C-alpha positions as a printed NumPy array, in Angstrom:
array([[ 76.099, 103.049, 103.559],
       [ 74.924, 101.064, 100.547],
       [ 76.199, 103.579,  98.153],
       [ 79.522, 103.606,  99.885],
       [ 79.856,  99.834,  99.896],
       [ 78.706,  99.638,  96.189],
       [ 81.453, 102.193,  95.333],
       [ 84.089,  99.989,  97.018],
       [ 82.637,  96.976,  95.157],
       [ 82.996,  98.879,  91.865],
       [ 86.656,  99.778,  92.707],
       [ 87.335,  96.006,  93.242],
       [ 85.633,  94.956,  90.096],
       [ 82.692,  93.279,  91.942],
       [ 80.004,  95.537,  90.456],
       [ 79.485,  96.989,  87.023],
       [ 79.454, 100.715,  87.542],
       [ 77.863, 101.247,  84.093],
       [ 74.655,  99.626,  85.528],
       [ 74.813, 101.902,  88.468],
       [ 75.01 , 104.889,  86.183],
       [ 72.403, 103.45 ,  83.73 ],
       [ 70.125, 100.767,  85.157],
       [ 68.725, 100.061,  81.695],
       [ 71.87 ,  98.071,  81.059],
       [ 70.925,  95.59 ,  83.729],
       [ 69.842,  92.238,  82.153],
       [ 66.404,  90.913,  82.826],
       [ 65.908,  88.354,  85.589],
       [ 65.241,  84.688,  84.549],
       [ 61.891,  83.083,  85.072],
       [ 60.838,  81.563,  88.435],
       [ 61.43 ,  78.035,  87.107],
       [ 64.667,  78.878,  85.169],
       [ 68.091,  77.893,  86.489],
       [ 69.632,  80.388,  88.907],
       [ 72.179,  82.77 ,  87.253],
       [ 75.802,  82.348,  87.916],
       [ 76.204,  85.956,  89.089],
       [ 73.878,  88.6  ,  90.414],
       [ 72.542,  90.97 ,  87.681],
       [ 74.786,  93.846,  88.637],
       [ 78.013,  91.963,  88.52 ],
       [ 80.91 ,  93.096,  86.345],
       [ 81.276,  90.064,  84.046],
       [ 83.294,  88.907,  81.076],
       [ 81.858,  87.364,  77.843],
       [ 81.697,  83.949,  79.594],
       [ 79.141,  85.413,  82.079],
       [ 81.598,  84.937,  84.989],
       [ 83.164,  87.708,  87.05 ],
       [ 85.418,  89.853,  84.8  ],
       [ 89.166,  89.823,  84.944],
       [ 91.698,  92.287,  83.622],
       [ 91.459,  92.665,  79.788],
       [ 88.125,  90.764,  79.892],
       [ 85.349,  93.173,  80.613],
       [ 82.215,  92.489,  78.652],
       [ 81.088,  95.366,  76.357],
       [ 77.784,  97.13 ,  76.585],
       [ 76.803,  95.518,  73.281],
       [ 77.38 ,  92.068,  74.827],
       [ 75.364,  93.006,  77.926],
       [ 72.426,  94.316,  75.876],
       [ 72.443,  91.054,  73.805],
       [ 71.692,  88.854,  76.85 ],
       [ 68.081,  87.555,  77.042],
       [ 68.388,  87.527,  80.774],
       [ 70.988,  87.393,  83.496],
       [ 71.01 ,  83.571,  83.376],
       [ 71.593,  83.286,  79.603],
       [ 74.427,  84.206,  77.423],
       [ 73.835,  85.964,  73.949],
       [ 72.611,  83.544,  71.385],
       [ 75.08 ,  84.503,  68.743],
       [ 78.562,  86.261,  68.406],
       [ 78.817,  89.915,  69.529],
       [ 81.409,  92.243,  68.201],
       [ 83.106,  93.507,  70.155],
       [ 82.392,  91.243,  73.078],
       [ 85.009,  92.976,  75.382],
       [ 86.384,  96.459,  75.907],
       [ 89.823,  97.577,  76.961],
       [ 90.226,  98.271,  80.574],
       [ 91.082, 101.909,  79.947],
       [ 87.815, 102.537,  78.319],
       [ 85.791, 101.321,  81.309],
       [ 84.413, 104.365,  83.284],
       [ 86.717, 103.899,  86.248],
       [ 89.913, 102.019,  86.996],
       [ 89.4  ,  98.641,  88.572],
       [ 91.922,  97.609,  91.153],
       [ 92.222,  93.902,  89.971],
       [ 94.674,  92.894,  92.589],
       [ 91.924,  92.82 ,  95.358],
       [ 93.822,  95.43 ,  97.428],
       [ 93.224,  99.037,  98.44 ],
       [ 95.102, 101.099, 100.891],
       [ 94.341, 103.81 , 103.472],
       [ 97.062, 106.164, 102.292],
       [ 96.151, 109.695, 101.264],
       [ 97.67 , 110.513,  97.863],
       [ 98.095, 106.856,  96.72 ],
       [ 96.426, 105.918,  93.461],
       [ 94.853, 102.943,  95.184],
       [ 93.69 , 104.925,  98.253],
       [ 90.283, 103.782,  99.292],
       [ 88.85 , 107.235,  99.712],
       [ 90.065, 108.25 ,  96.317],
       [ 88.438, 105.175,  94.821],
       [ 85.116, 105.947,  96.46 ],
       [ 85.424, 109.526,  95.132],
       [ 86.106, 108.162,  91.677],
       [ 83.027, 105.957,  91.798],
       [ 80.906, 108.841,  93.109],
       [ 82.025, 110.962,  90.168],
       [ 80.992, 108.344,  87.611],
       [ 77.666, 107.743,  89.386],
       [ 76.575, 111.307,  90.199],
       [ 78.734, 113.606,  88.011],
       [ 78.728, 117.261,  89.256],
       [ 76.763, 116.262,  92.286],
       [ 79.358, 113.889,  93.583],
       [ 81.026, 116.381,  95.967],
       [ 77.618, 117.131,  97.501],
       [ 76.85 , 113.438,  97.923],
       [ 80.232, 112.92 ,  99.662],
       [ 79.596, 115.755, 102.046],
       [ 76.192, 114.388, 102.834],
       [ 77.804, 110.959, 103.554],
       [ 80.25 , 112.54 , 106.019],
       [ 77.328, 114.293, 107.696],
       [ 75.353, 110.976, 107.937],
       [ 78.393, 109.128, 109.47 ],
       [ 79.241, 112.217, 111.717],
       [ 82.875, 112.386, 110.591],
       [ 85.02 , 115.223, 109.132],
       [ 85.854, 113.23 , 106.102],
       [ 85.432, 109.697, 104.777],
       [ 88.908, 108.673, 105.937],
       [ 87.784, 108.954, 109.565],
       [ 84.826, 106.676, 108.703],
       [ 87.15 , 104.036, 107.274],
       [ 89.547, 104.17 , 110.11 ],
       [ 87.16 , 104.244, 113.088],
       [ 86.593, 100.851, 114.833],
       [ 82.822, 101.715, 114.71 ],
       [ 82.975, 102.993, 111.144],
       [ 82.648, 101.212, 107.731],
       [ 84.155,  97.836, 108.648],
       [ 81.848,  97.409, 111.63 ],
       [ 78.76 ,  98.355, 109.537],
       [ 79.973,  95.91 , 106.842],
       [ 80.296,  93.188, 109.401],
       [ 76.784,  93.734, 110.511],
       [ 75.386,  93.751, 107.047],
       [ 77.172,  90.569, 105.989],
       [ 76.532,  88.594, 109.153],
       [ 73.335,  86.562, 109.852],
       [ 73.586,  83.972, 112.602],
       [ 75.359,  81.7  , 112.416],
       [ 76.802,  82.869, 109.104],
       [ 79.478,  85.624, 109.138],
       [ 80.848,  86.477, 105.808],
       [ 82.34 ,  89.962, 105.323],
       [ 83.989,  90.273, 101.846],
       [ 85.897,  93.568, 102.416],
       [ 88.596,  92.911, 105.072],
       [ 90.359,  95.661, 107.063],
       [ 93.947,  94.895, 107.873],
       [ 94.992,  97.829, 110.064],
       [ 98.117,  99.015, 111.926],
       [ 97.723,  99.074, 115.797],
       [ 97.464, 102.856, 116.019],
       [ 95.463, 103.176, 112.727],
       [ 98.069, 105.221, 110.814],
       [ 97.926, 102.745, 107.82 ],
       [ 95.641,  99.989, 106.492],
       [ 95.164,  97.614, 103.617],
       [ 91.669,  96.665, 102.442],
       [ 91.491,  93.195, 101.033],
       [ 88.725,  91.814,  98.757],
       [ 88.129,  88.35 ,  99.988],
       [ 87.106,  86.654,  96.641],
       [ 90.612,  87.517,  95.281],
       [ 92.342,  86.027,  98.347],
       [ 95.135,  83.618,  97.358],
       [ 98.512,  82.46 ,  98.736],
       [100.44 ,  85.426,  97.254],
       [ 97.968,  88.375,  98.059],
       [ 99.749,  89.206, 101.373],
       [103.158,  89.311,  99.686],
       [101.781,  91.57 ,  97.011],
       [100.422,  93.892,  99.648],
       [103.872,  93.95 , 101.312],
       [105.836,  94.576,  98.094],
       [103.481,  96.999,  96.351],
       [102.203,  99.049,  99.162],
       [103.867,  98.591, 102.715],
       [107.436,  98.545, 101.746],
       [107.146, 101.694,  99.629],
       [105.112, 103.415, 102.269],
       [107.78 , 102.615, 104.814],
       [110.533, 104.013, 102.606],
       [108.547, 107.169, 102.148],
       [107.936, 107.677, 105.873],
       [111.572, 106.96 , 106.609],
       [112.685, 109.607, 104.038],
       [110.229, 112.146, 105.423],
       [111.656, 111.543, 108.932],
       [115.052, 112.346, 107.679],
       [113.885, 115.518, 106.138],
       [112.127, 116.485, 109.467],
       [115.364, 115.875, 111.391],
       [117.037, 118.231, 109.058],
       [114.322, 120.838, 109.631],
       [115.051, 120.6  , 113.428],
       [118.816, 121.196, 112.787],
       [117.97 , 124.183, 110.562],
       [115.382, 125.771, 112.858],
       [116.035, 129.472, 113.234],
       [114.518, 129.98 , 116.679],
       [113.049, 128.067, 119.628],
       [109.404, 128.136, 118.377],
       [110.425, 126.789, 114.987],
       [112.477, 124.096, 116.621],
       [109.678, 122.944, 118.907],
       [107.28 , 122.753, 115.917],
       [109.901, 120.601, 113.977],
       [110.435, 118.408, 117.014],
       [106.688, 117.714, 117.365],
       [106.551, 116.902, 113.674],
       [109.485, 114.45 , 114.231],
       [107.636, 112.805, 117.176],
       [104.476, 112.368, 115.071],
       [106.52 , 110.9  , 112.203],
       [108.375, 108.554, 114.541],
       [105.079, 107.312, 115.995],
       [103.738, 106.688, 112.386],
       [107.042, 104.866, 111.492],
       [106.822, 102.601, 114.486],
       [103.216, 101.858, 113.887],
       [103.712, 100.891, 110.164],
       [106.771,  98.823, 111.041],
       [104.736,  96.834, 113.516],
       [102.001,  96.432, 110.824],
       [104.676,  95.044, 108.445],
       [105.951,  92.694, 111.131],
       [102.538,  91.272, 111.808],
       [101.867,  90.975, 107.998],
       [105.077,  89.216, 107.324],
       [104.406,  86.835, 110.125],
       [101.15 ,  85.727, 108.511],
       [102.556,  85.745, 104.968],
       [105.459,  83.461, 105.95 ],
       [103.029,  80.812, 107.206],
       [102.578,  80.161, 103.397],
       [ 98.909,  79.186, 103.895],
       [ 97.036,  78.419, 100.741],
       [ 93.503,  79.794, 101.402],
       [ 90.475,  77.78 , 100.226],
       [ 87.287,  79.728,  99.843],
       [ 85.391,  76.449, 100.697],
       [ 86.719,  76.811, 104.263],
       [ 84.663,  79.923, 104.773],
       [ 85.402,  83.463, 105.7  ],
       [ 86.03 ,  82.939, 109.425],
       [ 88.695,  80.347, 109.052],
       [ 90.418,  81.991, 106.217],
       [ 90.541,  85.309, 108.274],
       [ 91.814,  83.485, 111.472],
       [ 95.597,  83.809, 110.703],
       [ 95.004,  87.608, 110.22 ],
       [ 93.52 ,  88.048, 113.758],
       [ 96.361,  90.324, 114.813],
       [ 95.568,  92.729, 111.912],
       [ 91.732,  92.627, 111.759],
       [ 89.539,  94.501, 114.232],
       [ 87.218,  91.551, 114.299],
       [ 86.934,  89.397, 117.441],
       [ 85.614,  86.395, 115.494],
       [ 88.907,  86.03 , 113.663],
       [ 90.716,  85.727, 116.999],
       [ 88.277,  83.173, 118.314],
       [ 88.659,  80.906, 115.308],
       [ 92.431,  81.233, 115.504],
       [ 92.351,  79.898, 119.026],
       [ 90.121,  77.059, 117.836],
       [ 92.554,  76.137, 115.083],
       [ 95.42 ,  76.039, 117.649],
       [ 93.307,  73.676, 119.816],
       [ 93.002,  71.201, 116.914],
       [ 89.497,  72.125, 115.863],
       [ 88.264,  72.302, 112.214],
       [ 90.74 ,  69.577, 111.024],
       [ 88.555,  69.132, 107.887],
       [ 89.587,  72.515, 106.566],
       [ 92.623,  73.256, 104.484],
       [ 93.79 ,  75.955, 106.807],
       [ 93.152,  73.723, 109.837],
       [ 95.173,  70.832, 108.391],
       [ 98.005,  73.125, 107.69 ],
       [ 98.004,  74.706, 111.181],
       [ 97.784,  71.226, 112.84 ],
       [100.842,  70.101, 110.855],
       [102.83 ,  73.086, 112.178],
       [101.621,  72.627, 115.704],
       [102.684,  68.955, 115.587],
       [105.988,  70.014, 114.223],
       [106.281,  72.452, 117.158],
       [106.659,  75.382, 114.876],
       [106.006,  78.711, 116.688],
       [102.803,  80.379, 115.526],
       [101.692,  83.919, 116.062]])
């Protein structure tokens, strides 16, 4: 579980996979009376010591020049950054991954990439071992199951009364499609980015495939071939309806035009997504927001404005 979560963190740019591959690159911890570091030792950082952004990944030379994880290098380091394409794996800077086999940002593909960097030729064996541990045929099943990765992540990132999962599962009702969202990158445009970059192209692809299958039905040479083609059409129509419903729910939340504030906390920021997240806590907080609770929060103030204006909310 930890290696799987670490791999997802590497794909999102949370962790520096170079340290996972070579722990000697990790900076020393500060002394017990020194100020706390800005980031955990394994964080992917830029030359300012803060979480890295695209075109701003700190070089290995810069990392090795740090006295400890709480102190920046004492002098200039050349080069202090590296190009994104020389980093061992591609970072998905948008903060979005998808459950979509064959897509470059597919979550299973990203985990496989991270395992290859971490374990080299042994990566396939470790992936098979992970499937055996989780009792699934492949990792996609583990990411889609209600009792799979997201449930385990919730348990690990929850300690009463604090609940703070950072990898959010936004899933279609019948689990044919999903987007994984990295909470620290949440902003007012992220849902629209997900719609434009992932959901809309996926829908067009499914619709095109459905047309091809209808053509296969018409061209079927015998009864058996026709029945097989018709069953394929039924499965494709079910997928299409499921993804359309996912898009509808995502659009409903995106068009609220809420500006998330990380200071509000995970539960309140996740509440508007309650119809997409398999997390009861988000639904509970949504009901509380509609009842006028949490008026101190940014999301609460916005929801209360819309309630007073009698704007229909999901």
